[in-house]
C-alpha positions as CSV (number, residue, x, y, z in Angstrom):
1,X,0.0,0.0,0.0
2,X,1.4,3.4,-0.9
3,X,2.0,6.1,1.6
4,X,-1.0,8.6,2.0
5,X,-0.3,12.0,0.6
6,X,-2.5,15.0,1.4
7,X,-4.6,16.4,-1.5
8,X,-3.9,19.7,-3.2
9,X,-5.1,22.8,-1.4
10,X,-8.8,23.4,-1.9
11,X,-9.7,19.8,-2.7
12,X,-12.9,18.6,-0.9
13,X,-11.8,15.9,1.5
14,X,-14.8,15.1,3.7
15,X,-18.5,15.1,3.2
16,X,-20.5,15.4,6.4
17,X,-24.2,14.8,6.2
18,X,-26.1,15.9,9.3
19,X,-28.8,13.7,10.8
20,X,-30.9,13.7,14.0
21,X,-31.4,10.0,13.5
22,X,-28.2,8.5,12.0
23,X,-29.5,4.9,11.4
24,X,-32.6,6.3,9.6
25,X,-30.5,8.7,7.4
26,X,-27.9,6.0,6.7
27,X,-30.7,3.7,5.4
28,X,-32.0,6.6,3.2
29,X,-28.7,7.2,1.6
30,X,-28.0,3.5,1.2
31,X,-31.4,2.9,-0.5
32,X,-31.3,6.0,-2.7
33,X,-27.6,6.3,-3.7
34,X,-26.2,2.9,-2.7
35,X,-23.8,4.7,-0.4
36,X,-21.0,2.2,0.6
37,X,-20.8,2.3,4.4
38,X,-17.6,1.0,6.0
39,X,-17.1,-1.2,9.0
40,X,-16.1,1.2,11.7
41,X,-14.2,1.0,14.9
42,X,-16.0,-0.2,18.0
43,X,-15.3,3.2,19.6
44,X,-17.7,4.9,17.1
45,X,-21.3,4.3,17.8
46,X,-23.5,3.7,14.6
47,X,-26.1,5.9,16.3
48,X,-23.6,8.8,16.2
49,X,-21.7,8.3,12.9
50,X,-21.7,6.1,9.9
51,X,-18.6,6.3,7.7
52,X,-18.3,5.9,3.9
53,X,-15.7,6.3,1.1
54,X,-16.8,7.3,-2.4
55,X,-14.4,6.5,-5.2
56,X,-15.7,7.0,-8.7
57,X,-14.1,8.1,-11.9
58,X,-10.9,9.3,-10.3
59,X,-12.8,11.3,-7.6
60,X,-12.3,10.1,-4.0
61,X,-13.9,11.5,-0.9
62,X,-14.6,10.2,2.5
63,X,-17.5,11.2,4.7
64,X,-20.1,10.2,7.2
65,X,-23.6,10.6,8.3
66,X,-23.1,12.4,11.6
67,X,-25.4,13.1,14.6
68,X,-26.5,16.7,14.6
69,X,-26.6,19.1,16.1
70,X,-23.1,18.5,17.4
71,X,-21.7,19.6,20.7
72,X,-20.8,23.0,19.3
73,X,-24.2,23.6,18.0
74,X,-22.7,24.8,14.7
75,X,-23.2,21.6,12.7
76,X,-26.9,20.9,12.2
77,X,-29.2,19.7,9.5
78,X,-32.0,21.3,7.6
79,X,-32.4,23.7,4.8
80,X,-30.0,26.5,3.9
81,X,-26.6,24.9,4.0
82,X,-24.3,23.4,1.5
83,X,-26.2,21.3,-1.1
84,X,-24.9,18.1,-2.5
85,X,-25.9,17.5,-6.1
86,X,-26.0,13.7,-6.8
87,X,-25.5,12.6,-10.4
88,X,-28.2,10.1,-11.5
89,X,-29.5,8.5,-14.7
90,X,-33.0,10.0,-14.4
91,X,-34.2,12.5,-11.9
92,X,-37.9,11.4,-12.1
93,X,-37.0,7.8,-11.5
94,X,-34.7,8.8,-8.6
95,X,-37.6,10.8,-7.2
96,X,-39.6,7.6,-6.8
97,X,-36.7,6.0,-4.9
98,X,-36.3,9.0,-2.7
99,X,-39.9,9.1,-1.7
100,X,-40.0,5.3,-1.1
101,X,-37.0,5.7,1.2
102,X,-38.8,8.4,3.3
103,X,-37.6,11.6,1.6
104,X,-39.7,14.1,-0.3
105,X,-39.3,16.0,-3.5
106,X,-39.3,19.7,-3.2
107,X,-39.3,20.7,-6.9
108,X,-40.3,19.5,-10.3
109,X,-37.6,18.9,-12.9
110,X,-35.8,22.1,-13.7
111,X,-33.7,22.5,-16.8
112,X,-30.1,23.7,-16.4
113,X,-28.9,25.2,-19.6
114,X,-28.8,22.8,-22.6
115,X,-27.1,20.0,-20.8
116,X,-28.8,19.1,-17.6
117,X,-31.8,18.9,-15.4
118,X,-32.2,18.6,-11.6
119,X,-34.8,18.2,-8.8
120,X,-34.3,19.2,-5.2
121,X,-35.2,16.8,-2.4
122,X,-35.3,16.7,1.4
123,X,-33.9,13.7,3.1
124,X,-35.4,12.0,6.2
125,X,-33.5,14.5,8.4
126,X,-34.6,17.7,6.6
127,X,-31.4,18.2,4.8
128,X,-31.8,19.4,1.2
129,X,-29.9,17.9,-1.8
130,X,-30.6,17.5,-5.5
131,X,-30.5,14.8,-8.1
132,X,-28.9,15.9,-11.4
133,X,-29.0,14.3,-14.8
134,X,-27.7,15.0,-18.3
135,X,-30.4,15.9,-20.8
136,X,-30.3,13.5,-23.8
């Protein structure tokens, strides 16, 4: 195994998804996006954090579903924060999966220029994201 080297300055390195109910949110992201959760150390309660590594097409980022609000009160879920846009094949088909997993769709399909379309959703914890597709 090669020695770990830090990424270049400004590279996203961690994706933290806030949740008031970590197991419920983990199940949502596993069902909707097939998020690959890792085995985690016994010192980390699955009710407080679930870890994942995403490696696709040369992009690699680690992250977790984390209990929120945290002890500082600064990290919390809900609307108005950073929004993750998840690439999917079809936003309307993904909407069905999102709703079946306990989330809700916030918008109809919106066109983005000539190349894409997206829909915003709210996960089981109130955090807003979007699904994005290329227009064929």
